[in-house]
C-alpha positions, 0 to 999 in steps of 0.5 A: 928806771924801768929795770933796776940799775944793777941788772941794767949794768950787767945786761949792758956789759954782756951785750957790749961784749957778746953782740959785737963778737957774734957779728964778727963771727957772723953768727946771728948778725942781724939780731946782734946788730938790732941789739946794738941798735937798741942799746945805742938808742938807750944810751942816746936817750938816757945817758948822752943826749947831746952825742947825737952825731956819734950815735947817729953814725953808729945807728946808720951803720947798724941799721944797714946791717939789720936791713941788708944783712952781713 
């Protein structure tokens, strides 16, 4: 692993709770969507590599927010 698992677990938990809340509130929307896009890519690559359909849909929606804005 690139970073220790205990630190990765805390970062993933915080980002899963904070980034969607920021998107709902309209604060740092593009940055939050990019963070969730990176997290989706990490989950796709390292955790569930066979779930590409679900992650592809999430990635497309998040990429649209990153590119077009809120």
